[in-house]
C-alpha positions in Angstrom: 0.0 0.0 0.0 2.9 2.3 1.0 4.6 1.5 -2.3 1.5 2.4 -4.3 1.2 5.7 -2.6 4.8 6.5 -3.2 4.4 5.6 -6.9 1.2 7.7 -7.1 3.0 10.7 -5.6 5.9 10.3 -7.9 3.6 10.1 -10.9 1.8 13.3 -9.8 5.0 15.2 -9.4 6.2 14.0 -12.8 2.9 15.2 -14.3 3.4 18.7 -12.8 7.0 18.8 -14.0 6.0 17.8 -17.6 3.2 20.4 -17.8 4.7 23.8 -18.8 2.8 26.7 -17.3 1.0 24.5 -14.7 1.7 25.1 -11.1 4.9 26.6 -9.6 7.3 23.8 -10.1 9.0 23.7 -13.5 11.7 21.6 -15.0 15.2 22.8 -14.5 15.5 24.0 -18.1 12.1 25.8 -18.0 13.7 29.1 -16.8 16.8 30.6 -18.2 18.8 33.2 -16.4 17.6 36.8 -16.1 13.9 36.1 -16.3 11.2 37.4 -14.0 9.2 35.3 -11.6 5.4 35.2 -12.0 2.7 34.0 -14.4 0.9 37.2 -15.3 0.5 38.1 -19.0 2.8 41.1 -18.5 5.5 38.9 -16.9 5.2 36.4 -19.7 5.7 39.1 -22.3 8.6 40.6 -20.4 10.3 37.1 -20.3 9.5 36.6 -24.0 11.9 39.5 -24.8 14.2 39.0 -21.8 13.5 42.4 -20.4 16.5 42.6 -18.1 18.7 42.3 -21.2 17.6 45.9 -22.1 20.4 46.8 -19.7 22.9 46.1 -22.5 22.0 48.6 -25.2 19.7 51.2 -23.5 22.6 52.9 -21.7 24.3 53.5 -25.1 21.1 55.0 -26.5 21.4 57.4 -23.5 25.0 58.0 -24.4 24.0 59.1 -27.9 21.3 61.4 -26.4 23.8 62.9 -24.0 26.3 63.5 -26.8 23.5 65.2 -28.8 22.9 67.6 -25.9 26.0 69.5 -26.9 24.3 70.4 -30.2 20.7 70.8 -29.2 18.7 70.9 -25.9 17.1 67.7 -24.7 13.5 68.0 -23.5 11.5 65.6 -21.4 9.2 64.8 -24.4 12.2 63.8 -26.5 13.7 61.7 -23.7 10.4 59.8 -23.2 10.0 59.2 -27.0 13.6 58.0 -27.3 13.0 55.5 -24.4 9.7 54.4 -25.9 11.1 54.0 -29.4 14.1 52.0 -28.2 12.0 49.7 -25.9 9.5 49.1 -28.7 12.2 48.3 -31.3 13.8 45.8 -28.9 10.5 44.2 -28.1 9.7 43.8 -31.8 13.1 42.3 -32.6 13.2 39.9 -29.7 9.6 38.8 -30.0 10.0 38.2 -33.7 13.2 36.1 -33.0 11.2 33.9 -30.6 8.6 33.3 -33.2 11.1 32.5 -36.0 13.2 30.2 -33.7 10.3 28.5 -31.9 10.9 25.1 -33.4 14.6 25.2 -32.6 13.9 26.5 -29.1 11.5 23.6 -28.5 14.3 21.1 -29.4 17.1 22.7 -27.4 17.1 21.6 -23.7 18.4 25.0 -22.8 15.6 26.9 -24.4 12.6 24.6 -24.5 11.2 26.3 -21.4 10.9 29.7 -23.2 7.4 31.2 -23.4 6.3 29.9 -26.8 7.6 26.3 -26.8 6.5 26.0 -23.1 3.0 27.1 -24.0 2.9 30.2 -21.8 2.4 32.4 -24.8 0.9 31.4 -28.2 2.4 32.4 -31.5 -0.5 34.6 -32.1 0.0 36.4 -28.8 3.6 36.9 -29.6 2.8 38.2 -33.1 0.3 40.7 -31.8 3.0 42.0 -29.4 5.5 42.3 -32.3 3.1 44.2 -34.5 2.1 46.6 -31.7 5.7 47.2 -30.8 6.7 47.8 -34.4 3.9 50.3 -34.9 4.9 52.0 -31.6 8.5 52.3 -32.8 7.6 53.9 -36.1 5.1 56.3 -34.6 7.6 57.3 -31.8 10.3 57.9 -34.4 7.9 60.0 -36.4 7.0 62.1 -33.4 10.7 62.8 -32.9 11.6 64.2 -36.3 11.3 63.5 -40.0 14.7 61.9 -40.3 14.0 59.4 -37.6 10.7 58.6 -39.3 12.4 57.9 -42.6 15.1 55.7 -41.0 12.7 53.8 -38.8 11.5 51.4 -41.5 14.9 50.2 -42.7 16.1 50.1 -39.1 13.1 47.9 -38.2 13.7 45.6 -41.2 17.4 45.2 -40.3 16.7 44.2 -36.7 13.9 41.8 -37.7 16.1 40.2 -40.4 18.6 39.2 -37.7 16.4 36.3 -36.7 17.2 34.5 -40.0 21.0 35.1 -40.1 22.1 31.9 -38.4 20.6 30.0 -41.4 23.1 31.4 -43.8 26.1 33.1 -42.1 28.5 32.2 -39.3 28.8 35.9 -38.5 25.3 36.6 -37.2 27.0 38.1 -34.2 28.1 41.1 -36.2 24.5 41.5 -37.5 23.2 41.5 -34.0 26.0 44.0 -33.0 24.9 46.3 -35.8 21.3 46.0 -34.7 22.2 47.3 -31.2 24.8 49.7 -32.7 22.0 51.8 -34.1 20.9 52.6 -30.5 23.3 55.5 -29.9 22.9 56.8 -33.5 19.1 56.8 -32.9 19.5 58.6 -29.6 21.6 61.3 -31.3 19.5 61.8 -34.4 16.3 61.9 -32.2 17.6 65.1 -30.6 19.5 66.8 -33.4 17.8 65.5 -36.6 21.2 65.6 -38.2 24.5 63.7 -38.3 27.3 64.5 -35.8 30.2 66.9 -36.1 32.9 65.6 -36.4 31.2 63.0 -38.6 33.3 60.1 -37.5 32.4 60.4 -33.8 29.0 58.8 -34.1 30.4 56.1 -36.3 33.1 55.3 -33.7 30.4 55.1 -31.0 28.2 52.8 -33.1 31.2 50.7 -34.0 32.1 50.3 -30.3 28.6 49.0 -29.5 28.7 46.7 -32.6 32.0 45.1 -31.6 31.2 44.8 -28.0 27.8 43.1 -28.6 29.3 40.8 -31.2 32.0 39.8 -28.8 29.7 38.8 -26.0 27.2 37.2 -28.4 30.1 34.9 -29.4 30.4 34.0 -25.8 26.7 33.4 -25.5 26.8 31.0 -28.5 29.3 28.8 -26.8 26.6 27.0 -24.8 24.8 26.0 -28.0 27.7 24.8 -30.1 26.8 21.2 -30.3 23.1 21.9 -30.8 23.7 24.4 -33.6 26.1 22.0 -35.4 23.6 19.1 -35.2 20.7 21.3 -36.5 22.6 23.0 -39.3 22.7 26.5 -37.7 25.8 28.6 -38.2 27.9 30.7 -35.8 31.5 31.6 -35.2 31.6 29.0 -32.5 30.6 26.2 -34.9 33.0 27.5 -37.5 36.0 28.1 -35.3 35.5 25.9 -32.3 35.6 27.0 -28.7 39.2 28.2 -28.5 39.1 30.1 -31.8 35.8 31.8 -31.1 37.0 33.0 -27.7 40.1 34.5 -29.4 37.7 36.3 -31.9 35.6 37.6 -29.0 38.8 38.9 -27.3 39.8 40.9 -30.4 36.3 42.2 -30.9 36.4 43.6 -27.4 39.9 45.1 -27.9 38.6 47.0 -30.9 35.4 48.0 -29.0 37.5 49.7 -26.3 39.6 51.3 -29.0 36.5 52.6 -30.9 35.1 53.9 -27.6 38.3 55.8 -27.0 38.2 57.3 -30.4 34.7 58.5 -29.7 35.8 60.0 -26.4 38.6 61.9 -28.1 36.4 63.3 -30.9 33.5 64.2 -28.6 35.8 66.1 -26.3 34.5 64.6 -23.1 36.5 65.0 -19.8 38.5 62.8 -17.6 35.6 61.3 -15.7 34.2 59.6 -18.8 37.7 58.3 -19.7 37.9 56.7 -16.3 34.6 55.1 -17.0 36.0 53.7 -20.3 39.0 52.4 -18.3 36.7 50.6 -15.9 34.8 49.2 -18.9 38.0 47.8 -20.3 38.9 46.2 -17.0 35.4 44.7 -16.8 35.7 43.1 -20.3 39.2 41.8 -19.3 37.6 40.1 -16.2 34.9 38.8 -18.4 37.5 37.0 -20.5 39.0 35.5 -17.4 35.7 34.0 -16.5 35.2 32.2 -19.8 37.7 29.5 -20.7 37.8 26.6 -23.2 36.4 23.6 -21.4 34.9 25.6 -18.5 31.7 27.5 -19.2 30.5 27.3 -15.6 30.7 31.1 -15.2 29.3 32.0 -18.6 26.1 33.6 -17.2 28.2 35.9 -14.9 30.3 36.8 -17.9 27.4 37.4 -20.2 24.9 39.3 -18.1 26.7 40.7 -15.0 30.0 41.9 -16.6 28.3 43.3 -19.7 25.6 45.0 -17.7 28.3 46.6 -15.5 30.2 47.7 -18.5 27.4 49.5 -20.3 26.1 51.2 -17.1 29.5 52.4 -16.1 30.2 54.0 -19.5 26.7 55.6 -19.5 26.9 57.0 -16.0 30.5 58.3 -16.4 29.6 60.2 -19.6 26.4 61.5 -18.0 28.3 62.8 -14.9 31.0 64.2 -17.2 28.3 66.1 -19.2 26.6 67.5 -16.0 29.8 68.6 -14.4 
């Protein structure tokens, strides 16, 4: 009798574990890092697009806006619209990526607990969110100025197209980097409605973000190397192996700091912001000490914590520099 009860309890527990979205207990792979607890619709949408990852690029959009303040005043209305446009664009890009990759996510033990394959959000719900976010982005850009409106459509097309890049190129990391690299450019153009002077400063800032994002995305791809290879997906990790891709990430980050320094020089910021860039360089160096071939146990710390610190430090130091 006791054995039957034990078996029944085990079967009931297994039923709960195997039912995504039911109850509180989920399988170990059901929640990735940097997700929010809860089951409300808002939380599910936030986890669909990994809301905490906004910490990566948003500070650089702010940097672009702060840089623009040397050429034109920044009003509250503009600041709110920049924040709204950026958030909407990121939601559209991430939500679209989850829709496009839903079949791969369902097969990958690391990602099968994401909102769509786990059944917490339907494809239709995700698509509605993507459409609304896309419209919000374009409208927000139009309310900023005419140049932002004209550029919003090609920018949206570029960030949505990223979702297909792993099907045909090993360098989707650079495409993703370019997608986030438009954030500081957008922040600048939203305020000034014109390109920077000197012209190369905005390019240097965008290149710094592109190279930085591409580098940490190579790190992120390490955990899916075998899965991507088995399913015909391309990445630098599949192409070069673990050791080779880590070396590529290292050089990408070297060039990112160099580009950030070029931007600092051209923008004529003060010593406070350069100290921030120095801290950012030290943070990236520590990130590379955490990720080693054959030991990815600290990958989450390297991916989220170190990169979050890096972007915030650069943003805060430039903001303080501008205020003082």
